[in-house]
N, C-alpha and C positions, 0 to 999 in steps of 0.2 A: 278243224271240225266242222262238218257241214250241218249246222243247226242254227236256228233263229232263237235269239234270247229276247223276250218281250217283257221288260219289267212293268209291273203294274203299279200305277201311281196312287192306288187305293190307300197305301200306308204312308204316302209322302206328306210333307208339311205343306198343305195347300196354301198357306199364307206366304210361302216362299217358292212358288211354283217354278219360276225360271231357275233358281238355285238348285232345286231338287231335280229337274230335268237335266241340268248341267252335270250332276253327279253321275247320271246314267247315260251320258252322251256317247259312250262307246258301245251301247246296245244297238240292236237293229231296228227297233221300233218301240214306241211307247204304247203301252196297253192301258187303255182308259176305261175302267169299269163304271157303267152307268146303271143306277139301281133307283127304282121308283117306289119303294116300300109297299108295293102291291103284288108284283111277281115274285119278289124276294122280300124278306122281312128286314129290309135295311134301306136307308135312304143315303145315297152318295152325292152325286151331282149330275148335271145334264148337259145339254147342247153347249151353253156358254163356256164351260170349262173344257170341253173337247175342242172348241173352236180356238180357245186361247192357247192350247198346247199346239195346235196347228200353226197358228200365227207366230208362236215362238221361233219356229224354223229349226229348233234343235234336233228333233226327230220326227219321222212320219208317225201317223197315228193309227193304232188298231182299236177301233171302238167296240166294246163288248157290251151289248145292250141286254141288261137283265130287267127288262120292263114289259108291261102289258102293251098290246096294240102296236108292235114293232112295224106292222104294215103301213101305219100312218107316220111313224117318227123316224124309222131307220133312214129313209131317203134324205132327210134333212141332215144327217151326220155325213152322208156322202157329199151333199152340196156344199157344205162348209169345208170340205177338203180332207176328211179322214180317208186314208189310203185303203183301209180295209174296215168293213162294217159287219160284225157277227150279231145275229139275232137268235133268239131261242126257238127251236122247233115247237116246243110246248106252248108258245105264246103267239105264233104266227098263224093267221087264218089262211094265207095262201103263199107258203114258202117259195114255191117255184116261181110265182109272179113276182115276189119281192126280190128274189135273187136277180131275176132279169132286170128289175128297175134299178138296182144298185149297179148293175153292169152298164146300163144304159147312161147313167149319170157319170160313170167313170171309176167307181170304187170296186174293189174286190168284195166277194160276197162269202160270208161264213156262216155256217149253220152249227149252232151250239146244242149239246145234249146233256140234260141233268144225269146224274149217276144212275136213276132207275129208268132212263129212257134208252131203248135198244136203237141200234143203228138200222135194223132189218127194214123197218117201214120206209126207210130213205134211200135204200140201195139203188133203186131204179132211177133216182134223180140226182146221184151223186155228181154226174157230169155237169150239173148246173152251178156247182160251188167250187170255190178255190181252196177252201179250207173247211175242215170239219173240227169243231172244239168239243172236246171230251172233257167234261168236268170231273175232276178227280177229288172234288169235295162237294158237299151240297152248296150251291151259289148263295151268296148273301154276306158272308164275312171272310175277312182275311185271317191268316194265322192258324187255319185248320190243318189237320193232319191228312196226309195223302191216303186215299182209300184203295188199298192194294187190289180189291176185287175189280177194279177198272182196268187192270192189265190185260185179261182176256178180251175186254171190250175194245181196247186199243187194237189188239191183235186182229180181231174179227173185222174191224173197220179198214185196216190196212190190206187184209186179205181181199175184202171186197173191192177196194180201190184198185189193187193191182189185177184182179181178175177181169175188171172192166177196161183194163189198159189205160187208166187215167193217171194223171199226174196231180193229185190233190193233196195239200198238206194236212197233217194231223197236228193240231194244237192241244196241249194239255195244260189245265189251269187248276191249281189248288194244291198246296202242300209241296210245291216244286222247289227243290234245293239241289245242291250238289249231291245229296245222298239219294235222291229219288229220279234225277234226270236219266241216269244210266239205265235203270230198269224200264222207264217209259220209252226210251229211245230203242231198246232192244225189242220192244213190242211194236214198234213202228211209228212212234211219234217223232216229229222233226221240228217242232215249234214249241217253245217252253215259256210259260208265263211265271215269273218269279216276282212276288211282291214283298212279303214280310222278310223273306231271306235276304233280299237286296237293301231295302230301305232300313232294316234294323241292324244290318251289319256295320261294323266301325267304319268300313270303307266301301261305300256302295259301288264305285267304279271297280275296285278290286274284286268285289263279289261278282259283278257282271262277267268280268273276264274269267273268274274261276269256273263260274257255271258254263260259259262257253268252251272252255277247255276241259270239261268233264269227259271221260272216256265214253264215247258213244260210237256206234257203227256209222259209217258214211251213208249217205242217203242212196247213192247209187248201189251199194252193197245190200242195204237192208229193204229199201222201199222201191227201188226202181226209179226214183225221182231224179230227174236231171235238171240241175240249176241252170238258168239262163246266163250265168256269167256275170251278172249284175251284182255288185258287192256294197255292202254298208261302209260306213267310215271305219268300223272295226275290222274290216277285211273279210267278214263273213257274208255269204249270199243270203238274200232274202228267201225264205222257203215258199213264199207266195208269189214270187216272180218267176214263173217257169214258162217255157214256150210248150204249151200243151197242144195235142193233136187237134182239139176242137177250137183252137183260138187263131184267128187271123189278125195280125196287128195292123190297125188302121194307119193311114198316112198322116203326116202332120197337117195337112189340109182338112182333115177329118176332126182333129182334136187340137185344142190349144188351151192354155191357161191365161187368164186375164189378171188375176191378183194372186199372190202367194197362197198356195194351198187350195185354191179354188178350181173347179173344173167346169168347163163349158163344153158343150156338145154341139158339133156341126152336123147337119143332115147329110144324107147321102152316103154315109159309111156302111161297109158290109160287115163290121165286127162291133160288138157291144163292149170291147175291152181295149183300154188305151195301152200303148207302149210305156214302159217304165225305164227309167235310168237310174243314176246313183241315188241311193237312199230312197228308192221307190217313187221318185218324182216323175210326173208326166214328161214325156220328151217334147221338145219344141219343134 
């Protein structure tokens, strides 16, 4: 199956972070939900926990920032080594500028939309993003039911991406389980955030594999998305590591890593995006 499974650690036992990450080590990437109790009515954790997950080295990190003022805070998540940083359209003052800043630092940029936020105002800047996150619940709490009315929104987003000739991933977050993955995939999603379904299962590892093996259309059949051939430890390609028409991969001389999970940028490069290798790590 050509899909990315991104277990959210929101429902994990944070006191046993390494053990909980080990449970989902067969997934593609760890989804870290950051909440500030202002943008959403819940408080989770922030930069130190995201950095701890990065430093564990078990999985790359997909940071989902449900916070106010992401223009200020999002770059810091890229700087500590998060492979992908997603911020909310409703909270960003300058989403295009922020996406470019995340790329400059070396992270992938994602744009998140609450259920009531339409994709239409952002169609003209889709090429600035690697991923669009469509919330299939109201953000703030885990364990909610999938909002079926989001299916047409996923379809419209995929149609806009394909019409523009882009290779942008669509992530869905909220009420995602084996029961809902197939419907979201048929609509055009290729990246699935499963939190409660994974960590409340008797066997989190087996649940990740079950989600990954849910019947879905292949990306090339449904979305026109071509994977770059890079695969995770579980053997599934990352949906956000694609060779896109707008991307020129820089040379090793332009990018390097100094400490595990951190990204340093050398000047003189003609591309804002790094080449990625196994598990989404920057190439050396």
